[in-house]
TIDOZA-831300 format. One record per residue (C-alpha): x negated, y negated, z negated. Coordinates in nm, 2 decimals. Layout:
<sites>
+--------+--------+--------+
|   east |  north |     up |
+--------+--------+--------+
|      X |      Y |      Z |
...
+--------+--------+--------+
</sites>
This chain:
<sites>
+--------+--------+--------+
|   east |  north |     up |
+--------+--------+--------+
| -13.50 |  -5.45 | -10.40 |
| -13.31 |  -5.66 | -10.15 |
| -13.38 |  -5.64 |  -9.81 |
| -13.37 |  -5.94 |  -9.55 |
| -13.39 |  -5.98 |  -9.18 |
| -13.56 |  -6.25 |  -8.98 |
| -13.50 |  -6.26 |  -8.60 |
| -13.70 |  -6.52 |  -8.40 |
| -13.51 |  -6.54 |  -8.07 |
| -13.74 |  -6.72 |  -7.84 |
| -13.70 |  -6.84 |  -7.48 |
| -13.84 |  -6.48 |  -7.36 |
| -13.78 |  -6.22 |  -7.61 |
| -13.60 |  -6.18 |  -7.96 |
| -13.82 |  -6.02 |  -8.23 |
| -13.61 |  -5.83 |  -8.54 |
| -13.79 |  -5.77 |  -8.88 |
| -13.69 |  -5.62 |  -9.19 |
| -13.84 |  -5.70 |  -9.49 |
| -13.83 |  -5.61 |  -9.87 |
| -13.83 |  -5.93 | -10.11 |
| -14.19 |  -5.83 | -10.22 |
| -14.28 |  -5.87 |  -9.84 |
| -14.35 |  -5.57 |  -9.74 |
| -14.22 |  -5.50 |  -9.41 |
| -13.98 |  -5.21 |  -9.35 |
| -13.90 |  -5.19 |  -8.96 |
| -13.94 |  -5.47 |  -8.65 |
| -13.83 |  -5.47 |  -8.30 |
| -13.86 |  -5.65 |  -8.00 |
| -13.58 |  -5.70 |  -7.72 |
| -13.51 |  -5.93 |  -7.40 |
| -13.39 |  -6.29 |  -7.51 |
| -13.06 |  -6.41 |  -7.67 |
| -13.12 |  -6.76 |  -7.56 |
| -12.73 |  -6.81 |  -7.46 |
| -12.79 |  -7.02 |  -7.18 |
| -12.98 |  -6.73 |  -7.01 |
| -12.80 |  -6.44 |  -7.13 |
| -12.46 |  -6.62 |  -7.19 |
| -12.28 |  -6.62 |  -7.52 |
| -12.11 |  -6.27 |  -7.48 |
| -12.50 |  -6.15 |  -7.39 |
| -12.63 |  -6.31 |  -7.69 |
| -12.36 |  -6.12 |  -7.94 |
| -12.46 |  -5.78 |  -7.75 |
| -12.88 |  -5.85 |  -7.76 |
| -12.81 |  -5.94 |  -8.13 |
| -12.59 |  -5.66 |  -8.18 |
| -12.81 |  -5.36 |  -8.02 |
| -13.11 |  -5.54 |  -8.19 |
| -12.96 |  -5.51 |  -8.56 |
| -12.89 |  -5.16 |  -8.49 |
| -13.22 |  -5.05 |  -8.35 |
| -13.37 |  -5.24 |  -8.65 |
| -13.16 |  -5.09 |  -8.96 |
| -13.01 |  -4.78 |  -8.77 |
| -12.85 |  -4.69 |  -9.13 |
| -12.68 |  -4.97 |  -9.17 |
| -12.86 |  -5.09 |  -9.55 |
| -12.62 |  -5.19 |  -9.79 |
| -12.91 |  -5.41 |  -9.96 |
| -12.98 |  -5.67 |  -9.69 |
| -12.96 |  -5.99 |  -9.93 |
| -12.99 |  -6.24 |  -9.60 |
| -13.03 |  -6.28 |  -9.22 |
| -13.22 |  -6.57 |  -9.05 |
| -13.17 |  -6.61 |  -8.68 |
| -13.40 |  -6.91 |  -8.55 |
| -13.24 |  -6.92 |  -8.17 |
| -13.43 |  -7.08 |  -7.87 |
| -13.15 |  -7.37 |  -7.74 |
| -12.95 |  -7.42 |  -8.07 |
| -12.90 |  -7.76 |  -8.14 |
| -12.99 |  -7.84 |  -7.83 |
| -12.66 |  -7.92 |  -7.68 |
| -12.49 |  -8.02 |  -7.99 |
| -12.10 |  -7.93 |  -7.87 |
| -12.26 |  -7.60 |  -7.81 |
| -12.34 |  -7.50 |  -8.16 |
| -12.03 |  -7.39 |  -8.29 |
| -11.99 |  -7.14 |  -8.00 |
| -12.38 |  -7.05 |  -8.03 |
| -12.30 |  -6.96 |  -8.41 |
| -11.95 |  -6.78 |  -8.34 |
| -12.17 |  -6.55 |  -8.09 |
| -12.40 |  -6.46 |  -8.39 |
| -12.20 |  -6.43 |  -8.59 |
| -11.99 |  -6.20 |  -8.42 |
| -12.29 |  -5.94 |  -8.38 |
| -12.38 |  -5.96 |  -8.75 |
| -11.98 |  -5.89 |  -8.87 |
| -11.93 |  -5.63 |  -8.62 |
| -12.25 |  -5.43 |  -8.75 |
| -12.27 |  -5.51 |  -9.13 |
| -11.87 |  -5.60 |  -9.16 |
| -11.76 |  -5.97 |  -9.18 |
| -11.85 |  -6.15 |  -9.47 |
| -12.11 |  -5.87 |  -9.58 |
| -12.44 |  -6.04 |  -9.54 |
| -12.53 |  -6.41 |  -9.58 |
| -12.61 |  -6.53 |  -9.24 |
| -12.80 |  -6.84 |  -9.13 |
| -12.91 |  -7.01 |  -8.77 |
| -13.13 |  -7.29 |  -8.69 |
| -13.35 |  -7.38 |  -8.40 |
| -13.64 |  -7.14 |  -8.36 |
| -13.88 |  -7.39 |  -8.40 |
| -13.78 |  -7.44 |  -8.76 |
| -13.88 |  -7.02 |  -8.86 |
| -14.18 |  -7.11 |  -8.63 |
| -14.30 |  -7.37 |  -8.90 |
| -14.21 |  -7.16 |  -9.15 |
| -14.43 |  -6.92 |  -9.04 |
| -14.72 |  -7.12 |  -8.95 |
| -14.73 |  -7.27 |  -9.25 |
| -14.62 |  -7.06 |  -9.48 |
| -14.29 |  -7.26 |  -9.57 |
| -14.48 |  -7.53 |  -9.66 |
| -14.43 |  -7.88 |  -9.57 |
| -14.62 |  -8.00 |  -9.25 |
| -14.55 |  -8.01 |  -8.86 |
| -14.57 |  -7.73 |  -8.59 |
| -14.64 |  -7.76 |  -8.24 |
| -14.50 |  -7.47 |  -8.02 |
| -14.62 |  -7.43 |  -7.69 |
| -14.51 |  -7.10 |  -7.52 |
| -14.29 |  -7.11 |  -7.23 |
| -14.16 |  -7.42 |  -7.32 |
| -14.29 |  -7.70 |  -7.62 |
| -14.14 |  -7.81 |  -7.90 |
| -14.26 |  -7.98 |  -8.25 |
| -14.10 |  -7.95 |  -8.57 |
| -14.18 |  -8.09 |  -8.93 |
| -14.05 |  -8.10 |  -9.26 |
| -14.19 |  -8.32 |  -9.54 |
| -14.14 |  -8.35 |  -9.90 |
| -13.78 |  -8.46 |  -9.90 |
| -13.68 |  -8.16 |  -9.72 |
| -13.61 |  -8.39 |  -9.38 |
| -13.66 |  -8.21 |  -9.09 |
| -13.71 |  -8.33 |  -8.75 |
| -13.79 |  -8.19 |  -8.40 |
| -13.96 |  -8.40 |  -8.12 |
| -14.01 |  -8.30 |  -7.76 |
| -13.83 |  -8.02 |  -7.61 |
| -13.56 |  -8.21 |  -7.41 |
| -13.54 |  -7.94 |  -7.11 |
| -13.77 |  -7.84 |  -6.85 |
| -13.52 |  -7.97 |  -6.58 |
| -13.54 |  -8.32 |  -6.67 |
| -13.96 |  -8.34 |  -6.73 |
| -13.99 |  -8.21 |  -7.09 |
| -14.15 |  -7.92 |  -7.25 |
| -14.48 |  -8.12 |  -7.19 |
| -14.80 |  -7.88 |  -7.25 |
| -14.62 |  -7.56 |  -7.23 |
| -14.67 |  -7.29 |  -6.98 |
| -14.40 |  -7.42 |  -6.77 |
| -14.53 |  -7.77 |  -6.74 |
| -14.89 |  -7.61 |  -6.67 |
| -14.77 |  -7.38 |  -6.40 |
| -14.57 |  -7.67 |  -6.21 |
| -14.88 |  -7.90 |  -6.23 |
| -15.08 |  -7.63 |  -6.10 |
| -14.84 |  -7.57 |  -5.80 |
| -14.85 |  -7.97 |  -5.79 |
| -15.22 |  -7.99 |  -5.75 |
| -15.22 |  -7.69 |  -5.53 |
| -14.97 |  -7.87 |  -5.27 |
| -15.22 |  -8.16 |  -5.26 |
| -15.50 |  -7.97 |  -5.21 |
| -15.32 |  -7.84 |  -4.90 |
| -15.26 |  -8.17 |  -4.79 |
| -15.60 |  -8.34 |  -4.81 |
| -15.50 |  -8.56 |  -5.11 |
| -15.73 |  -8.37 |  -5.29 |
| -16.04 |  -8.19 |  -5.23 |
| -15.97 |  -7.81 |  -5.22 |
| -16.14 |  -7.67 |  -5.53 |
| -16.12 |  -7.33 |  -5.71 |
| -15.73 |  -7.38 |  -5.79 |
| -15.66 |  -7.38 |  -5.42 |
| -15.78 |  -7.06 |  -5.36 |
| -15.71 |  -6.91 |  -5.68 |
| -15.32 |  -6.99 |  -5.69 |
| -15.32 |  -6.86 |  -5.32 |
| -15.43 |  -6.50 |  -5.39 |
| -15.24 |  -6.54 |  -5.75 |
| -14.90 |  -6.53 |  -5.55 |
| -15.05 |  -6.32 |  -5.26 |
| -14.96 |  -6.65 |  -5.01 |
| -15.05 |  -6.59 |  -4.65 |
| -14.99 |  -6.94 |  -4.58 |
| -14.99 |  -7.25 |  -4.77 |
| -14.63 |  -7.28 |  -4.67 |
| -14.49 |  -6.99 |  -4.84 |
| -14.53 |  -7.15 |  -5.14 |
| -14.20 |  -7.30 |  -5.11 |
| -13.95 |  -6.97 |  -5.02 |
| -14.17 |  -6.82 |  -5.28 |
| -14.11 |  -7.06 |  -5.59 |
| -13.77 |  -7.21 |  -5.47 |
| -13.60 |  -6.91 |  -5.32 |
| -13.75 |  -6.58 |  -5.43 |
| -13.79 |  -6.71 |  -5.77 |
| -13.50 |  -6.98 |  -5.79 |
| -13.74 |  -7.22 |  -6.00 |
| -13.74 |  -6.97 |  -6.26 |
| -13.92 |  -7.15 |  -6.57 |
| -14.07 |  -6.82 |  -6.68 |
| -14.24 |  -6.74 |  -6.35 |
| -14.40 |  -7.05 |  -6.30 |
| -14.53 |  -7.06 |  -6.67 |
| -14.71 |  -6.74 |  -6.56 |
| -14.96 |  -6.95 |  -6.41 |
| -15.08 |  -7.07 |  -6.73 |
| -15.36 |  -6.82 |  -6.80 |
| -15.47 |  -6.86 |  -6.43 |
| -15.56 |  -7.21 |  -6.51 |
| -15.75 |  -7.13 |  -6.84 |
| -15.94 |  -6.88 |  -6.59 |
| -16.02 |  -7.14 |  -6.33 |
| -16.12 |  -7.41 |  -6.60 |
| -16.38 |  -7.11 |  -6.76 |
| -16.50 |  -7.09 |  -6.37 |
| -16.54 |  -7.48 |  -6.40 |
| -16.26 |  -7.61 |  -6.21 |
| -16.21 |  -7.96 |  -6.25 |
| -15.86 |  -8.00 |  -6.20 |
| -15.75 |  -7.68 |  -6.42 |
| -15.93 |  -7.84 |  -6.71 |
| -15.78 |  -8.18 |  -6.66 |
| -15.44 |  -8.00 |  -6.66 |
| -15.49 |  -7.79 |  -6.96 |
| -15.67 |  -8.10 |  -7.16 |
| -15.38 |  -8.33 |  -7.04 |
| -15.16 |  -8.08 |  -7.17 |
| -15.34 |  -8.06 |  -7.54 |
| -15.31 |  -8.44 |  -7.53 |
| -14.96 |  -8.42 |  -7.47 |
| -14.91 |  -8.15 |  -7.77 |
| -15.08 |  -8.38 |  -7.95 |
| -14.83 |  -8.69 |  -7.91 |
| -14.56 |  -8.47 |  -8.05 |
| -14.73 |  -8.39 |  -8.32 |
| -14.83 |  -8.76 |  -8.37 |
| -14.48 |  -8.91 |  -8.34 |
| -14.37 |  -8.64 |  -8.63 |
| -14.65 |  -8.77 |  -8.89 |
| -14.49 |  -9.14 |  -8.81 |
| -14.13 |  -9.02 |  -8.86 |
| -14.13 |  -8.79 |  -9.13 |
| -14.40 |  -9.08 |  -9.32 |
| -14.65 |  -8.81 |  -9.39 |
| -15.01 |  -8.97 |  -9.50 |
| -15.35 |  -8.88 |  -9.39 |
| -15.44 |  -8.53 |  -9.42 |
| -15.11 |  -8.37 |  -9.29 |
| -15.10 |  -8.00 |  -9.21 |
| -15.02 |  -7.96 |  -8.84 |
| -15.02 |  -7.59 |  -8.70 |
| -15.02 |  -7.47 |  -8.32 |
| -14.77 |  -7.15 |  -8.23 |
| -14.74 |  -6.98 |  -7.88 |
| -14.92 |  -6.83 |  -7.63 |
| -15.06 |  -7.20 |  -7.46 |
| -15.26 |  -7.23 |  -7.79 |
| -15.45 |  -6.90 |  -7.73 |
| -15.66 |  -7.10 |  -7.49 |
| -15.88 |  -7.23 |  -7.71 |
| -16.19 |  -7.39 |  -7.53 |
| -15.92 |  -7.63 |  -7.32 |
| -15.62 |  -7.65 |  -7.55 |
| -15.66 |  -7.56 |  -7.93 |
| -16.02 |  -7.77 |  -7.95 |
| -15.94 |  -8.09 |  -7.81 |
| -15.59 |  -8.08 |  -7.96 |
| -15.77 |  -8.03 |  -8.33 |
| -16.02 |  -8.28 |  -8.25 |
| -15.70 |  -8.55 |  -8.14 |
| -15.52 |  -8.47 |  -8.46 |
| -15.80 |  -8.54 |  -8.66 |
| -15.90 |  -8.86 |  -8.51 |
| -15.52 |  -8.94 |  -8.64 |
| -15.53 |  -8.82 |  -8.98 |
| -15.42 |  -8.46 |  -8.96 |
| -15.54 |  -8.15 |  -9.00 |
| -15.54 |  -7.84 |  -8.77 |
| -15.44 |  -7.54 |  -8.95 |
| -15.41 |  -7.22 |  -8.77 |
| -15.08 |  -7.05 |  -8.82 |
| -15.05 |  -6.83 |  -9.09 |
| -14.75 |  -6.56 |  -9.02 |
| -14.55 |  -6.51 |  -8.68 |
| -14.23 |  -6.68 |  -8.61 |
| -14.05 |  -6.36 |  -8.69 |
| -14.17 |  -6.36 |  -9.06 |
| -14.14 |  -6.74 |  -9.09 |
| -13.75 |  -6.65 |  -9.02 |
| -13.76 |  -6.38 |  -9.31 |
| -13.89 |  -6.67 |  -9.55 |
| -13.61 |  -6.87 |  -9.45 |
| -13.34 |  -6.60 |  -9.53 |
| -13.53 |  -6.57 |  -9.86 |
| -13.51 |  -6.95 |  -9.92 |
| -13.20 |  -7.00 |  -9.80 |
| -13.08 |  -6.71 | -10.06 |
| -13.23 |  -6.92 | -10.33 |
| -13.54 |  -6.73 | -10.30 |
| -13.90 |  -6.86 | -10.38 |
| -13.97 |  -7.24 | -10.33 |
| -14.36 |  -7.31 | -10.20 |
| -14.54 |  -7.54 | -10.37 |
| -14.70 |  -7.82 | -10.14 |
| -15.04 |  -7.76 | -10.06 |
| -15.07 |  -7.41 | -10.23 |
| -15.20 |  -7.27 |  -9.88 |
| -14.99 |  -6.98 |  -9.89 |
| -14.71 |  -6.83 |  -9.90 |
| -14.68 |  -6.60 | -10.20 |
| -14.46 |  -6.24 | -10.06 |
| -14.70 |  -6.22 |  -9.72 |
| -15.06 |  -6.13 |  -9.67 |
| -15.18 |  -6.39 |  -9.39 |
| -15.21 |  -6.25 |  -9.05 |
| -15.56 |  -6.13 |  -8.95 |
| -15.72 |  -6.36 |  -8.70 |
+--------+--------+--------+
</sites>
């Protein structure tokens, strides 16, 4: 029986999963991010090579296909050949040149395949960053959002939420807004002795690191549950931003009412203040929220199988025939 490898290369971590073609998971391994803008092209090669070595130490002879969903891939078109080459180096170095069929795409593609079990529809990712991806019955794939946090995108993401928490903290420091639980919550979470320490911490010590800024997102959920109006407003605004990504994809891909939309990433774990309003907005605009069926690494396995001539899911079938849906 043939084996397949799916690699979910997110902006924070990389997860490798090896499965038989009947869906049996053989092994998995988690390493640091392979995002080339964070670890460099050589670093990307090393992360992938080390991950494959840990995943498949015996160098199986029956690997029929590998799909890598890589954060950042395709964002800068002129970088695509270099990024693909860096990934192929790792595969060739481990398995031998031209021995294993290898495919690469953006990590939103395998997140979509996992969330909807390889079916047609839309998935919105909201983790450290945010991005939407959809595929229609004609096989047309489109992305929306994810234009890079440094130029104001990644709306609704952990970074976006954390950034807005910091902005509101500064407004409350100034007296532009009244002090609420958010003010003391941020101060305590960051161990600030004085208000102005926020500048040296975020700008100098963190160097504007988006992962560290995104780490404030859980605090917004905690403060919202305690009744803080500003934290709640930030999360609800984030849910609306994520909805707009889905709605744009619905229009652009020509979906009729009833299209299924899933949400993946840590921000969708904030049920009360993100997922619920997101789901309501979808319903009001002719879309149906569908909890994700599988994790993105399984989505990468599904794409590896599809791209080597494996199963072709039926539209609306509600399942991938190879895997049991993840338990809630």
